[in-house]
C-alpha positions, 0 to 999 in steps of 0.5 A: 326332794325333802328340805332336810336333804338340801346341801348349801352350795350344791346345784339342783334341777328345778322343774316347774310350770311357767306362764309364757306371755306373747302377743298371741296370748298367755300359755302355761308351759313346763320350764326347768333350770339349774338352781344353786342352794345358798341357804336352808331356812325354817320357812324353806330355802334360798337359791341362786338362779341366773343372777337372781335370788329365788326363795322357795317354801317347803311345799315348792321344794318338795314338788319342784326341786330334784337332784341332778 
């Protein structure tokens, strides 16, 4: 998704790769979650996800963020 199409206050789906840590070692897996756009900045955008503030850069937004 292009950064110019983001709307503050709207919810988006984020699909990304995450490293899962366990006692058997680390494994990379696909993860997804809903994020709410709070603010669009010159360097990227600020999102809110599960009580955490998440800052994504332009490249990450294009690869990971999708409209619901």
